[in-house]
TORKOL-4160 file (C-alpha; in steps of 0.2 Angstrom, whole numbers, padded with zeros to 4 digits, m for minus):
200
<pt num="1" X="0172" Y="0305" Z="0827"/>
<pt num="2" X="0160" Y="0316" Z="0817"/>
<pt num="3" X="0146" Y="0322" Z="0830"/>
<pt num="4" X="0127" Y="0328" Z="0821"/>
<pt num="5" X="0120" Y="0343" Z="0830"/>
<pt num="6" X="0103" Y="0338" Z="0827"/>
<pt num="7" X="0107" Y="0319" Z="0831"/>
<pt num="8" X="0113" Y="0323" Z="0849"/>
<pt num="9" X="0097" Y="0332" Z="0852"/>
<pt num="10" X="0087" Y="0317" Z="0853"/>
<pt num="11" X="0097" Y="0310" Z="0870"/>
<pt num="12" X="0098" Y="0328" Z="0877"/>
<pt num="13" X="0092" Y="0347" Z="0876"/>
<pt num="14" X="0101" Y="0359" Z="0873"/>
<pt num="15" X="0100" Y="0378" Z="0866"/>
<pt num="16" X="0120" Y="0379" Z="0864"/>
<pt num="17" X="0126" Y="0385" Z="0845"/>
<pt num="18" X="0134" Y="0374" Z="0834"/>
<pt num="19" X="0151" Y="0384" Z="0841"/>
<pt num="20" X="0147" Y="0383" Z="0858"/>
<pt num="21" X="0145" Y="0363" Z="0858"/>
<pt num="22" X="0161" Y="0364" Z="0850"/>
<pt num="23" X="0168" Y="0374" Z="0865"/>
<pt num="24" X="0160" Y="0363" Z="0876"/>
<pt num="25" X="0165" Y="0346" Z="0871"/>
<pt num="26" X="0183" Y="0355" Z="0870"/>
<pt num="27" X="0181" Y="0359" Z="0889"/>
<pt num="28" X="0174" Y="0340" Z="0895"/>
<pt num="29" X="0194" Y="0335" Z="0885"/>
<pt num="30" X="0186" Y="0330" Z="0869"/>
<pt num="31" X="0194" Y="0344" Z="0858"/>
<pt num="32" X="0183" Y="0352" Z="0844"/>
<pt num="33" X="0190" Y="0363" Z="0833"/>
<pt num="34" X="0181" Y="0358" Z="0815"/>
<pt num="35" X="0161" Y="0362" Z="0816"/>
<pt num="36" X="0152" Y="0360" Z="0796"/>
<pt num="37" X="0137" Y="0365" Z="0791"/>
<pt num="38" X="0130" Y="0349" Z="0780"/>
<pt num="39" X="0112" Y="0352" Z="0767"/>
<pt num="40" X="0101" Y="0340" Z="0759"/>
<pt num="41" X="0104" Y="0351" Z="0745"/>
<pt num="42" X="0120" Y="0360" Z="0745"/>
<pt num="43" X="0117" Y="0377" Z="0747"/>
<pt num="44" X="0101" Y="0374" Z="0756"/>
<pt num="45" X="0091" Y="0382" Z="0740"/>
<pt num="46" X="0090" Y="0400" Z="0750"/>
<pt num="47" X="0086" Y="0415" Z="0737"/>
<pt num="48" X="0076" Y="0402" Z="0727"/>
<pt num="49" X="0057" Y="0403" Z="0727"/>
<pt num="50" X="0043" Y="0397" Z="0717"/>
<pt num="51" X="0033" Y="0408" Z="0706"/>
<pt num="52" X="0019" Y="0406" Z="0694"/>
<pt num="53" X="0022" Y="0412" Z="0673"/>
<pt num="54" X="0012" Y="0426" Z="0672"/>
<pt num="55" X="0014" Y="0429" Z="0651"/>
<pt num="56" X="0026" Y="0423" Z="0640"/>
<pt num="57" X="0031" Y="0432" Z="0625"/>
<pt num="58" X="0044" Y="0430" Z="0613"/>
<pt num="59" X="0062" Y="0439" Z="0612"/>
<pt num="60" X="0061" Y="0454" Z="0600"/>
<pt num="61" X="0078" Y="0451" Z="0596"/>
<pt num="62" X="0081" Y="0435" Z="0599"/>
<pt num="63" X="0073" Y="0417" Z="0590"/>
<pt num="64" X="0075" Y="0404" Z="0605"/>
<pt num="65" X="0072" Y="0417" Z="0622"/>
<pt num="66" X="0055" Y="0421" Z="0630"/>
<pt num="67" X="0052" Y="0438" Z="0642"/>
<pt num="68" X="0040" Y="0432" Z="0655"/>
<pt num="69" X="0032" Y="0441" Z="0669"/>
<pt num="70" X="0032" Y="0429" Z="0684"/>
<pt num="71" X="0023" Y="0432" Z="0702"/>
<pt num="72" X="0036" Y="0428" Z="0716"/>
<pt num="73" X="0021" Y="0432" Z="0729"/>
<pt num="74" X="0028" Y="0450" Z="0730"/>
<pt num="75" X="0021" Y="0466" Z="0727"/>
<pt num="76" X="0023" Y="0465" Z="0707"/>
<pt num="77" X="0030" Y="0453" Z="0696"/>
<pt num="78" X="0047" Y="0449" Z="0690"/>
<pt num="79" X="0053" Y="0451" Z="0672"/>
<pt num="80" X="0063" Y="0436" Z="0667"/>
<pt num="81" X="0072" Y="0433" Z="0651"/>
<pt num="82" X="0071" Y="0411" Z="0647"/>
<pt num="83" X="0078" Y="0402" Z="0635"/>
<pt num="84" X="0070" Y="0387" Z="0639"/>
<pt num="85" X="0059" Y="0378" Z="0623"/>
<pt num="86" X="0046" Y="0374" Z="0636"/>
<pt num="87" X="0042" Y="0390" Z="0646"/>
<pt num="88" X="0024" Y="0395" Z="0643"/>
<pt num="89" X="0012" Y="0405" Z="0655"/>
<pt num="90" X="0001" Y="0397" Z="0666"/>
<pt num="91" X="0017" Y="0386" Z="0673"/>
<pt num="92" X="0023" Y="0386" Z="0691"/>
<pt num="93" X="0043" Y="0388" Z="0691"/>
<pt num="94" X="0058" Y="0387" Z="0701"/>
<pt num="95" X="0065" Y="0405" Z="0700"/>
<pt num="96" X="0081" Y="0410" Z="0706"/>
<pt num="97" X="0081" Y="0428" Z="0715"/>
<pt num="98" X="0095" Y="0442" Z="0711"/>
<pt num="99" X="0113" Y="0437" Z="0723"/>
<pt num="100" X="0106" Y="0416" Z="0724"/>
<pt num="101" X="0122" Y="0407" Z="0724"/>
<pt num="102" X="0117" Y="0391" Z="0714"/>
<pt num="103" X="0130" Y="0376" Z="0715"/>
<pt num="104" X="0131" Y="0364" Z="0698"/>
<pt num="105" X="0142" Y="0350" Z="0702"/>
<pt num="106" X="0156" Y="0360" Z="0713"/>
<pt num="107" X="0154" Y="0374" Z="0702"/>
<pt num="108" X="0147" Y="0392" Z="0710"/>
<pt num="109" X="0135" Y="0403" Z="0700"/>
<pt num="110" X="0131" Y="0420" Z="0707"/>
<pt num="111" X="0114" Y="0426" Z="0701"/>
<pt num="112" X="0118" Y="0445" Z="0695"/>
<pt num="113" X="0106" Y="0459" Z="0691"/>
<pt num="114" X="0112" Y="0461" Z="0675"/>
<pt num="115" X="0101" Y="0463" Z="0657"/>
<pt num="116" X="0100" Y="0449" Z="0644"/>
<pt num="117" X="0099" Y="0457" Z="0627"/>
<pt num="118" X="0094" Y="0472" Z="0634"/>
<pt num="119" X="0080" Y="0465" Z="0647"/>
<pt num="120" X="0083" Y="0463" Z="0667"/>
<pt num="121" X="0080" Y="0446" Z="0671"/>
<pt num="122" X="0083" Y="0432" Z="0686"/>
<pt num="123" X="0082" Y="0414" Z="0681"/>
<pt num="124" X="0072" Y="0400" Z="0679"/>
<pt num="125" X="0078" Y="0386" Z="0684"/>
<pt num="126" X="0081" Y="0369" Z="0677"/>
<pt num="127" X="0081" Y="0354" Z="0690"/>
<pt num="128" X="0102" Y="0352" Z="0689"/>
<pt num="129" X="0106" Y="0371" Z="0692"/>
<pt num="130" X="0098" Y="0369" Z="0709"/>
<pt num="131" X="0107" Y="0351" Z="0712"/>
<pt num="132" X="0092" Y="0341" Z="0714"/>
<pt num="133" X="0094" Y="0331" Z="0698"/>
<pt num="134" X="0103" Y="0330" Z="0683"/>
<pt num="135" X="0090" Y="0335" Z="0669"/>
<pt num="136" X="0092" Y="0352" Z="0658"/>
<pt num="137" X="0083" Y="0349" Z="0645"/>
<pt num="138" X="0069" Y="0363" Z="0649"/>
<pt num="139" X="0064" Y="0372" Z="0667"/>
<pt num="140" X="0057" Y="0364" Z="0679"/>
<pt num="141" X="0038" Y="0365" Z="0682"/>
<pt num="142" X="0029" Y="0361" Z="0696"/>
<pt num="143" X="0010" Y="0356" Z="0702"/>
<pt num="144" X="m0003" Y="0371" Z="0699"/>
<pt num="145" X="m0007" Y="0371" Z="0718"/>
<pt num="146" X="0012" Y="0378" Z="0726"/>
<pt num="147" X="0008" Y="0395" Z="0731"/>
<pt num="148" X="0020" Y="0409" Z="0721"/>
<pt num="149" X="0034" Y="0415" Z="0734"/>
<pt num="150" X="0035" Y="0400" Z="0742"/>
<pt num="151" X="0053" Y="0397" Z="0746"/>
<pt num="152" X="0060" Y="0383" Z="0735"/>
<pt num="153" X="0068" Y="0376" Z="0750"/>
<pt num="154" X="0052" Y="0372" Z="0761"/>
<pt num="155" X="0043" Y="0366" Z="0744"/>
<pt num="156" X="0060" Y="0353" Z="0743"/>
<pt num="157" X="0059" Y="0349" Z="0761"/>
<pt num="158" X="0075" Y="0355" Z="0763"/>
<pt num="159" X="0086" Y="0349" Z="0777"/>
<pt num="160" X="0102" Y="0356" Z="0786"/>
<pt num="161" X="0114" Y="0349" Z="0800"/>
<pt num="162" X="0127" Y="0353" Z="0809"/>
<pt num="163" X="0144" Y="0338" Z="0810"/>
<pt num="164" X="0156" Y="0342" Z="0824"/>
<pt num="165" X="0173" Y="0333" Z="0822"/>
<pt num="166" X="0178" Y="0326" Z="0839"/>
<pt num="167" X="0196" Y="0323" Z="0841"/>
<pt num="168" X="0195" Y="0308" Z="0853"/>
<pt num="169" X="0210" Y="0301" Z="0864"/>
<pt num="170" X="0213" Y="0283" Z="0867"/>
<pt num="171" X="0208" Y="0286" Z="0888"/>
<pt num="172" X="0191" Y="0292" Z="0881"/>
<pt num="173" X="0183" Y="0277" Z="0873"/>
<pt num="174" X="0166" Y="0282" Z="0883"/>
<pt num="175" X="0164" Y="0298" Z="0873"/>
<pt num="176" X="0165" Y="0286" Z="0854"/>
<pt num="177" X="0146" Y="0288" Z="0852"/>
<pt num="178" X="0133" Y="0301" Z="0853"/>
<pt num="179" X="0125" Y="0295" Z="0867"/>
<pt num="180" X="0143" Y="0295" Z="0876"/>
<pt num="181" X="0145" Y="0313" Z="0869"/>
<pt num="182" X="0127" Y="0316" Z="0877"/>
<pt num="183" X="0131" Y="0308" Z="0893"/>
<pt num="184" X="0147" Y="0318" Z="0896"/>
<pt num="185" X="0137" Y="0335" Z="0892"/>
<pt num="186" X="0124" Y="0331" Z="0906"/>
<pt num="187" X="0135" Y="0330" Z="0918"/>
<pt num="188" X="0143" Y="0346" Z="0911"/>
<pt num="189" X="0124" Y="0356" Z="0911"/>
<pt num="190" X="0122" Y="0347" Z="0930"/>
<pt num="191" X="0139" Y="0354" Z="0938"/>
<pt num="192" X="0136" Y="0369" Z="0930"/>
<pt num="193" X="0118" Y="0371" Z="0937"/>
<pt num="194" X="0125" Y="0367" Z="0955"/>
<pt num="195" X="0139" Y="0380" Z="0954"/>
<pt num="196" X="0126" Y="0394" Z="0947"/>
<pt num="197" X="0131" Y="0393" Z="0931"/>
<pt num="198" X="0120" Y="0397" Z="0916"/>
<pt num="199" X="0115" Y="0381" Z="0911"/>
<pt num="200" X="0114" Y="0375" Z="0892"/>
């Protein structure tokens, strides 16, 4: 049976981490040895930031690349090479910074510090490159009112939860729901408090 960490908190208040919660379930006879993070967008858009394209010029050594400077909310703009046909100065865009892990289906891409035609670059993203759609005919262009430096996870309301896999035995049908598991945890926490142990 799968238990949602966040859903369980609707029934009972606790401060245990997902792994500590798994140990608590196991101590109650509800064996739980698998905890998996689940995200509404794979990778959680970590390392991806909203930026503002300040300048956009043609790359001197290419007939399709552009050299841009992008405000990412830091002390100075970042220089990024972009091959998208629709990139232009003044746009609000989505930028994957160096070290970011992108997921395109089951394929993982890491943005490394490298040079494209002699110019160091991060990456201005299309929607399929950050996992929120299938479009790849150009970069994403966002509304102008989004502040540079805003985490993409915040802008796109990315949510994450933990799924705990509880193995039920035939005699534990009482725990075959979030409510039943919450009831068992409440009993455990009440016992701990009565014995002077550290409550959850």
